[in-house]
C-alpha positions in Angstrom: 81.4 -80.0 -32.4 79.1 -79.9 -35.4 77.3 -82.6 -33.6 76.9 -81.2 -30.3 75.8 -77.6 -32.0 73.0 -79.6 -34.2 71.8 -81.1 -30.9 71.8 -77.5 -28.7 70.4 -76.0 -31.9 67.7 -78.5 -31.8 66.8 -78.5 -28.6 67.2 -74.3 -27.9 64.2 -74.5 -31.0 62.6 -77.3 -28.9 62.4 -75.0 -25.6 61.3 -72.0 -27.8 58.6 -73.6 -29.8 57.2 -75.0 -26.5 57.2 -71.6 -24.0 55.7 -70.5 -27.5 52.7 -72.8 -27.3 52.0 -72.5 -23.4 52.1 -68.5 -23.7 49.8 -68.8 -27.0 47.9 -71.7 -25.0 47.9 -69.0 -22.0 47.0 -66.0 -23.9 43.8 -68.2 -25.1 42.7 -68.6 -21.7 42.9 -65.2 -20.4 41.2 -63.8 -23.5 38.4 -66.3 -22.9 38.3 -65.0 -19.0 38.7 -61.2 -20.2 35.6 -61.3 -22.6 33.6 -63.4 -19.5 34.1 -60.3 -17.4 33.0 -57.7 -20.3 29.9 -60.2 -20.1 29.4 -60.1 -17.0 30.1 -56.3 -16.5 27.7 -55.3 -19.5 24.7 -57.4 -17.5 25.6 -55.2 -14.2 25.7 -51.6 -16.3 22.4 -52.9 -17.7 20.7 -53.9 -14.7 21.9 -50.7 -12.8 20.6 -48.7 -15.6 17.3 -50.7 -15.3 17.5 -50.4 -11.7 18.0 -46.1 -11.9 15.1 -46.2 -14.1 12.6 -48.1 -11.5 13.7 -45.6 -9.1 12.8 -42.8 -11.1 9.8 -44.5 -12.0 8.7 -44.7 -8.6 9.6 -41.0 -7.9 7.7 -40.2 -10.0 4.4 -42.3 -9.2 5.6 -41.2 -5.3 4.9 -37.4 -6.6 2.1 -37.8 -8.4 -0.2 -39.9 -5.3 0.8 -36.8 -3.2 -0.2 -34.6 -5.7 3.3 -33.3 -5.8 2.7 -33.0 -10.0 5.2 -30.4 -11.0 7.6 -32.2 -9.4 5.7 -35.6 -10.9 6.5 -34.2 -14.3 10.0 -33.1 -13.6 10.7 -36.9 -12.7 8.6 -37.9 -16.2 10.9 -36.0 -17.8 13.7 -37.8 -16.4 12.4 -40.9 -16.7 12.0 -40.7 -19.7 15.1 -39.6 -21.2 16.7 -42.5 -19.4 13.9 -44.2 -20.9 15.2 -43.4 -24.5 19.2 -43.7 -23.6 18.8 -47.4 -22.5 16.5 -47.8 -25.6 19.8 -46.2 -27.7 22.5 -48.4 -25.8 20.8 -51.8 -25.0 21.5 -55.0 -26.8 18.5 -56.7 -25.0 15.8 -56.7 -27.0 13.2 -58.3 -24.6 13.6 -54.6 -22.6 14.2 -52.4 -25.8 11.0 -53.3 -26.9 9.5 -53.0 -23.1 10.8 -49.6 -23.4 9.7 -48.3 -27.0 5.6 -49.5 -25.4 6.4 -47.4 -22.7 8.1 -44.3 -24.1 4.9 -44.5 -26.5 2.9 -43.3 -23.4 5.3 -40.7 -22.7 2.8 -37.9 -24.1 -0.3 -39.5 -22.7 1.4 -39.2 -18.9 3.3 -35.7 -19.5 -0.2 -34.1 -20.4 -2.0 -35.9 -17.4 0.5 -34.8 -14.9 0.8 -31.0 -16.7 -3.4 -30.8 -15.7 -2.7 -32.7 -12.2 -5.1 -35.5 -13.6 -5.2 -38.3 -11.4 -5.9 -40.6 -14.2 -1.9 -40.8 -14.2 -1.3 -42.6 -11.7 -2.9 -45.6 -13.1 -0.7 -45.5 -16.6 1.9 -44.3 -14.4 1.7 -48.0 -12.3 1.3 -49.4 -15.7 4.4 -48.7 -16.2 5.9 -49.3 -12.9 4.6 -52.8 -12.6 6.4 -53.5 -16.3 9.6 -52.6 -15.5 9.6 -54.9 -11.9 8.6 -57.7 -13.3 11.5 -57.3 -16.0 13.6 -56.7 -14.0 13.0 -60.1 -11.9 13.9 -62.0 -15.3 
C-alpha cells in the first residue's frame, strides 16, 4: 500500500512539473510575441506621426504657394508644434536629428510667412523634401 501511494505521489509530482514546464515555455513564447507586437505598434505609431507631420508641412507649403500666408502661418505653428512633440517622444535618433534641424528653421520660416515673403517657399520646400526622404527609409 505504501508503495502504491509513493508511486502515485511520484506520478502526480511528475505530471505537475511537466505541466508547469509546458506552461512556462508557453508563457515565454507569448511574451516574445507580445514584445514583437509592441515593437511593431511603436513603429506604426511613429510612421503615423511622421505621415501627419508631412501632411501638415504639405498644407503649409500649398497655402504659401497660393499666397495664403495667414493660413500658412497657422499650418507652420501646427507643424513645428508636432515636430517638437515627436522629438520628445521618438526613439529614432535619425528622425530626432532631422526634426531638430527642422526646428532650427522655425523662426526663419515663421518670420517669412508673417511678412508674406516668398522666400519661405524654398525653406518649406527643403523641409518637406527632407521629410519625404526620411519617410522613404
